MDAnalysis code that builds the backbone (N, CA, C; Angstrom):
import MDAnalysis as mda
import numpy as np

u = mda.Universe.empty(222, n_residues=74, atom_resindex=np.repeat(np.arange(74), 3), trajectory=True)
u.add_TopologyAttr("name", ["N", "CA", "C"] * 74)
u.add_TopologyAttr("resid", np.arange(1, 75))
u.add_TopologyAttr("resname", ["MET", "ALA", "GLN", "ALA", "MET", "SER", "ASP", "PHE", "VAL", "LEU", "SER", "LEU", "VAL", "MET", "LEU", "THR", "ALA", "LEU", "ALA", "LEU", "VAL", "ALA", "GLY", "ALA", "PHE", "PHE", "TYR", "TRP", "ARG", "ARG", "THR", "GLY", "ALA", "LEU", "LYS", "GLN", "PRO", "LEU", "LEU", "MET", "VAL", "LEU", "LEU", "ALA", "VAL", "ILE", "ALA", "VAL", "ILE", "ASN", "VAL", "LEU", "ILE", "TRP", "THR", "ILE", "PRO", "THR", "SER", "ASP", "GLY", "LEU", "ALA", "PRO", "LEU", "GLU", "THR", "ILE", "LYS", "ALA", "GLN", "GLN", "GLU", "SER"])
u.atoms.positions = np.array([
    [212.382, -11.846, 222.917],
    [213.109, -13.033, 223.577],
    [214.585, -12.922, 223.156],
    [214.984, -12.784, 221.873],
    [216.279, -12.688, 221.412],
    [217.126, -11.502, 222.022],
    [216.255, -10.286, 222.198],
    [216.879, -9.182, 222.668],
    [217.347, -9.404, 224.106],
    [216.454, -10.039, 224.938],
    [216.861, -10.309, 226.306],
    [217.999, -11.331, 226.366],
    [218.129, -12.308, 225.603],
    [219.131, -13.322, 225.537],
    [220.487, -12.806, 225.165],
    [220.483, -11.827, 224.036],
    [221.799, -11.210, 223.686],
    [222.192, -10.313, 224.835],
    [221.253, -9.539, 225.425],
    [221.784, -8.710, 226.466],
    [222.322, -9.431, 227.583],
    [221.587, -10.525, 227.774],
    [222.074, -11.427, 228.929],
    [223.623, -12.057, 228.844],
    [223.805, -12.326, 227.453],
    [225.150, -13.018, 227.233],
    [226.173, -11.887, 227.257],
    [225.918, -10.695, 226.712],
    [226.900, -9.674, 226.709],
    [227.199, -9.212, 228.182],
    [226.103, -9.296, 229.008],
    [226.346, -8.824, 230.407],
    [227.292, -9.981, 231.079],
    [227.011, -11.147, 230.831],
    [227.560, -12.401, 231.303],
    [229.097, -12.303, 230.964],
    [229.482, -11.928, 229.662],
    [230.796, -11.877, 229.215],
    [231.375, -10.749, 230.120],
    [230.828, -9.683, 230.127],
    [231.515, -8.461, 230.719],
    [231.833, -8.962, 232.300],
    [230.890, -9.594, 232.907],
    [231.118, -9.863, 234.359],
    [232.153, -11.056, 234.428],
    [232.322, -11.876, 233.389],
    [233.365, -12.898, 233.325],
    [234.664, -12.175, 233.199],
    [234.690, -11.296, 232.243],
    [236.036, -10.370, 232.163],
    [236.354, -9.766, 233.484],
    [235.342, -9.184, 234.423],
    [235.700, -8.576, 235.551],
    [236.268, -9.648, 236.442],
    [235.627, -10.783, 236.553],
    [236.010, -11.778, 237.353],
    [237.345, -12.524, 236.988],
    [237.700, -12.416, 235.754],
    [239.000, -12.867, 235.267],
    [240.105, -11.899, 235.808],
    [239.910, -10.571, 235.587],
    [240.869, -9.546, 236.001],
    [240.993, -9.791, 237.582],
    [239.940, -9.867, 238.401],
    [240.225, -9.963, 239.740],
    [240.778, -11.201, 240.273],
    [240.482, -12.228, 239.586],
    [241.144, -13.590, 239.929],
    [242.568, -13.434, 239.616],
    [243.100, -12.871, 238.309],
    [244.359, -12.731, 238.060],
    [245.175, -11.944, 239.151],
    [244.521, -10.953, 239.582],
    [245.250, -10.117, 240.611],
    [245.496, -10.981, 241.812],
    [244.476, -11.640, 242.245],
    [244.515, -12.341, 243.666],
    [245.423, -13.405, 243.410],
    [245.367, -14.406, 242.224],
    [246.293, -15.216, 241.823],
    [247.665, -14.685, 241.958],
    [248.047, -13.769, 241.258],
    [249.269, -13.050, 241.305],
    [249.905, -12.816, 242.617],
    [248.986, -12.136, 243.412],
    [249.435, -11.725, 244.883],
    [249.554, -12.946, 245.686],
    [248.927, -14.112, 245.518],
    [249.098, -15.115, 246.305],
    [250.354, -16.066, 245.855],
    [250.523, -16.330, 244.546],
    [251.582, -17.189, 244.196],
    [252.800, -16.472, 243.696],
    [252.638, -15.260, 243.165],
    [253.882, -14.529, 242.609],
    [254.094, -14.942, 241.153],
    [253.294, -15.845, 240.636],
    [253.554, -16.382, 239.292],
    [252.909, -15.326, 238.372],
    [253.560, -15.238, 237.104],
    [253.344, -14.171, 236.215],
    [252.451, -14.664, 235.094],
    [252.729, -15.697, 234.626],
    [252.227, -16.337, 233.219],
    [250.764, -16.377, 233.349],
    [250.191, -17.182, 234.198],
    [248.831, -17.498, 234.397],
    [248.135, -16.291, 234.673],
    [248.327, -15.326, 235.503],
    [247.563, -14.036, 235.595],
    [247.605, -13.246, 234.346],
    [248.758, -13.120, 233.733],
    [248.704, -12.476, 232.276],
    [247.827, -13.219, 231.376],
    [247.851, -14.329, 231.189],
    [246.926, -15.113, 230.503],
    [245.485, -14.693, 230.725],
    [245.282, -14.832, 232.041],
    [243.709, -14.511, 232.401],
    [243.451, -13.047, 231.925],
    [244.184, -12.136, 232.145],
    [244.031, -10.779, 231.677],
    [243.957, -10.586, 230.367],
    [244.761, -11.399, 229.592],
    [244.596, -11.287, 228.114],
    [243.337, -11.891, 227.588],
    [242.836, -12.932, 228.265],
    [241.412, -13.565, 228.001],
    [240.224, -12.459, 228.189],
    [240.554, -11.725, 229.389],
    [239.553, -10.674, 229.780],
    [239.438, -9.584, 228.670],
    [240.729, -9.236, 228.303],
    [240.859, -8.296, 227.112],
    [240.006, -8.558, 225.910],
    [240.476, -9.838, 225.401],
    [239.794, -10.499, 224.224],
    [238.124, -10.454, 224.280],
    [237.693, -10.823, 225.661],
    [236.311, -10.660, 225.891],
    [235.746, -9.408, 225.687],
    [236.221, -8.368, 226.333],
    [235.818, -7.110, 226.304],
    [235.872, -6.504, 224.779],
    [236.904, -6.885, 224.084],
    [236.882, -6.440, 222.642],
    [236.035, -7.086, 221.817],
    [235.605, -8.467, 222.253],
    [234.355, -9.006, 221.497],
    [233.088, -8.349, 221.745],
    [232.947, -7.837, 222.993],
    [231.810, -7.120, 223.374],
    [231.725, -5.819, 222.547],
    [232.736, -5.175, 222.483],
    [232.807, -3.786, 221.898],
    [232.495, -4.100, 220.343],
    [233.183, -5.165, 219.741],
    [232.858, -5.334, 218.258],
    [231.412, -5.413, 218.007],
    [230.645, -6.087, 218.881],
    [229.219, -6.296, 218.706],
    [228.339, -5.211, 219.064],
    [228.789, -4.232, 219.803],
    [227.919, -3.179, 220.328],
    [228.311, -1.776, 219.843],
    [229.501, -1.455, 219.313],
    [229.901, -0.282, 218.815],
    [229.302, 0.051, 217.540],
    [228.762, 1.124, 217.233],
    [228.145, 1.295, 215.739],
    [229.124, 1.539, 214.779],
    [228.847, 0.977, 213.670],
    [229.676, 1.043, 212.489],
    [229.391, 2.511, 211.727],
    [229.974, 2.795, 210.449],
    [229.741, 3.861, 209.833],
    [228.308, 4.099, 209.383],
    [227.477, 3.151, 209.408],
    [226.087, 3.280, 209.020],
    [225.151, 3.621, 210.307],
    [225.906, 3.686, 211.511],
    [225.073, 4.025, 212.725],
    [224.447, 2.918, 213.468],
    [224.524, 1.612, 212.974],
    [224.009, 0.587, 213.671],
    [225.090, -0.262, 214.021],
    [225.031, -0.959, 215.290],
    [225.951, -1.824, 215.707],
    [225.505, -3.203, 214.974],
    [226.538, -3.994, 215.021],
    [226.321, -5.352, 214.319],
    [225.108, -6.134, 215.055],
    [225.097, -6.102, 216.309],
    [223.928, -6.595, 217.188],
    [222.685, -6.075, 216.807],
    [222.625, -4.816, 216.616],
    [221.334, -4.014, 216.198],
    [220.991, -4.515, 214.756],
    [222.014, -4.785, 213.884],
    [221.716, -5.003, 212.638],
    [221.018, -6.563, 212.398],
    [221.465, -7.429, 213.338],
    [221.054, -8.760, 213.305],
    [219.474, -8.811, 213.905],
    [219.296, -8.035, 214.924],
    [218.144, -7.852, 215.463],
    [217.188, -7.289, 214.493],
    [217.343, -6.194, 213.651],
    [216.704, -5.861, 212.636],
    [216.222, -6.758, 211.540],
    [217.172, -7.535, 211.097],
    [216.913, -8.653, 210.172],
    [215.957, -9.608, 210.710],
    [216.164, -9.973, 211.836],
    [215.236, -11.098, 212.640],
    [213.918, -10.498, 212.593],
    [213.623, -9.155, 212.765],
    [212.258, -8.692, 212.827],
    [211.456, -8.622, 211.490],
    [212.347, -8.430, 210.535],
    [211.636, -8.228, 209.182],
    [211.528, -9.482, 208.623],
])
């Protein structure tokens, strides 16, 4: 259950980041404003970096998310 939930959350964060970038583009094209779209893109970048932190393996070969899952199983 925890595996499916964490996969769902990471997928949702990535979809949200994609929606933020798309929304920033359309907002910029419609209004010409720059501050709000840049903040939206910044938030999307931060979200993607957070997903990468949880999924990229460290020097021991396990991603932090995999380490937590292994600890929960034992």
